[in-house]
N, C-alpha and C positions, 0 to 999 in steps of 0.2 A: 578199475583202471584210473590212474591219475593223469590229468592233463598237465604236461610240463610246459606248455606254450606260455610264454610271457610276452608282454608288449602292450601297445595301445589299442584300444578298440576304435572302431570307426566313429562312434559317437563322441568319444573324448577328442579325437582329432578334429572333428567338425566344430566342437565347442571352442577349441583352441583357435581355429581359423576365424571363427566369428568374433572372438574377443580381439584378436590381432587386427581384423578389418575395422572394427569400431575404433581402436586406438589410432590406426593410420588415418581414418577419416577425421577424427578429432584434431590430429596434428596438421592435416591439410587445411582444415577450416581455420585453425589458429594462425597458420602461416599466411593465409590469404588476408586475414584481419590485420596482421602486422604489416604486410605490403601496403594495404590501403591506408593505414595510419601513417606510415612513412611518406606516402604520396601527399596526404593532406598536410602533414607538417612541412614538407618542402614547399608546397604551394603557399602556405601561410607565411613561411619565412621570406619568400619572394615578395609577397604583398607587404610585409612589414618593411622590407628594404625599399620598395617603391615608395611607400608612404614617408619613410624617413628622408629619402633623397629629395622628394618633392617638397617636403616641409622645409628642408634646408634651402632649396631654391626660392621658395616663397619668403622665407625669413631674410634672404639677401636683398630683397626689394625694399625700396623706401617705404616705411610704415604708412605714410599718408596715402600711398598709391595702392594699398591692399584692397582688393575687391573679391567678392565671391565669384566662383567659376562654375559653370554648368557641368553636368555630368558628361564625361567623355570616356571612350574606351581607349585603353592603352595596351601596348605589348609588354613583353617581359623586361624591356629596357626602359619603360616609362614613356616611350614615344607614342603620340596620338596615332591610333590605328583603329579604324572602324571594326575590324575583325579581331581586335585584341581580346585576350581572355579576362583582363581585369578592367574595372571601371574606377574612375577617380572623380572626386568632387571636392571642391574647396568652398567652405562657408566662412565668411568674415562678418562678425557682428561687433557693434559698438557696445561695450559693457559698462563703460564709465567715460567721463571726459578724458580725452587723450589716451584711452586704452581700448584695444581691439582684441577680440578672441578670434583665433584662426584655427579652423578644424579641417584636417585632410582626412577623407574617408576613402579607403580602397576596398572594393568588393572583389571577391575572387570566385572562380568557378567551383562548384560543389560545396559551397559553404553559405549558410544563412547569416553568419556572424562576420561583419566587416571588421577591418582594421581601422581604428580611429586614433589619430594623433591630434592633440590640442596644445596650442601655445598662446601666449599673450604677447601683444606688440604694443609698446609705448609709442604714442604719436605726439609729437610736440617737443618742447624744450623743458628742461628742468628748472 
């Protein structure tokens, strides 16, 4: 007698399901990593914008009046807020006669690498 039944065996179906499940799990893990990376990039972009905006504010002050500022917490709009997710610090150093270095540092949640902007300010007359 010849067996004319054709099709998939239970073992081959189980192997296919396992391979499919592994592929779906890998795709889910990759998707989660992409979402986390996008969130970190958005947070870093906000921190860069906060640093840039505050640096412009500091640069608009008279250079002779520039002084360091202690660490403060700020919200997403750059306003001082003790519960804000970002922290801001300004360091002003004399690097030469009539020349100051101004550094704005913004730290953000979930990152150990802060955003740092540095500029030079000429103090005095030419």
